[in-house]
Each structure stands twice: as structure tokens, then as C-alpha cells.
C-alpha positions in Angstrom: 96.5 87.3 136.0 99.1 87.6 133.1 102.4 89.2 133.8 102.8 92.7 132.5 105.9 92.8 130.2 106.7 96.4 131.3 106.6 95.4 135.0 108.7 92.4 134.3 111.3 94.5 132.5 111.5 97.0 135.3 111.9 94.2 137.9 114.6 92.6 135.8 116.6 95.8 135.4 116.3 96.6 139.1 117.4 93.0 140.0 120.5 93.3 137.7 121.3 96.8 139.1 121.2 95.5 142.7 123.2 92.4 141.7 126.0 94.6 140.3 126.5 95.9 143.9 126.0 92.7 145.7 122.6 93.9 146.9 124.4 96.4 149.1 122.0 99.3 149.6 124.7 101.7 150.6 126.7 101.0 147.5 123.6 101.4 145.3 122.9 104.8 147.0 126.5 105.9 146.6 126.3 105.0 142.9 123.1 107.0 142.5 124.6 110.0 144.2 127.6 109.8 141.9 125.3 109.7 138.8 123.4 112.7 140.2 126.6 114.7 140.3 127.5 113.7 136.8 124.2 114.8 135.4 122.9 117.8 137.4 120.7 119.0 134.6 118.5 115.9 134.9 117.5 116.7 138.5 114.4 118.6 139.5 114.5 120.7 142.6 111.7 122.8 144.0 111.9 125.8 146.2 111.4 125.0 149.9 107.8 125.3 151.1 107.1 128.2 153.4 106.9 127.2 157.1 103.3 127.4 158.4 102.5 128.1 162.0 101.4 124.9 163.6 97.9 125.0 165.0 97.7 123.7 168.6 94.6 121.8 169.7 93.7 124.8 171.9 93.6 127.2 168.9 92.2 125.0 166.2 88.6 125.6 165.1 87.9 121.8 165.1 89.1 121.4 168.7 87.0 124.3 169.9 83.9 122.9 168.1 84.5 119.4 169.5 85.1 120.7 173.0 81.9 122.7 173.0 80.0 119.7 171.5 81.2 117.5 174.3 80.2 120.0 176.9 76.7 120.1 175.4 76.5 116.4 175.3 77.5 116.0 179.0 75.0 118.6 180.0 72.2 116.7 178.3 73.3 113.5 180.0 73.2 115.2 183.4 69.7 116.5 182.8 68.4 112.9 182.1 68.9 110.7 185.1 68.8 107.3 183.3 71.0 108.3 180.4 74.3 106.5 179.8 77.2 107.6 177.5 77.3 106.0 174.1 80.7 104.5 174.7 79.5 102.4 177.6 76.6 100.8 175.8 77.0 97.2 174.6 
């Protein structure tokens, strides 16, 4: 597979940028924060998402349907004396 010139350029620039800071991630992050402060108009910020109430397993529709399905399955197994659960079959 031939090397993509755009990918190679991005990697070269990233390598040079990291090299400038001695590959210190904290120094790179500090430089990026400084650049963000210098150019606040270039940043995109979105309003926070509204907080949704978490569904517990007890209240979720999926859990209720799974619970009732498992009850139906175990009742069928009890009604057949030689039946074994699927998970124990080899």
C-alpha cells in the first residue's frame, strides 16, 4: 500500500510539534491551552446537554421484557421433565 502524502504530512507536522517540546505531553497541552486563549473565536462550544434521568434495570422496558421471558422459559422447563437449559448443553 502506497503512503498517502496527506497522512505523511500530518505525521511529520505532529512529530515536529512534539519534538519542539521534547515529547512532553504536559508542555504540549499547555501550549495548546495558551493558543486557545489567544484565539477564542476559533473555538466551538456547544450548550450543555440536558441531564436525562437514568433508567434503572427495574424500570427499563427491556429489563421487564427479559425478566418475563426468563420466567416463561423456566416454567416451560419445569413442565418438561427431561428438559435442560440451553447454557448447559455441550
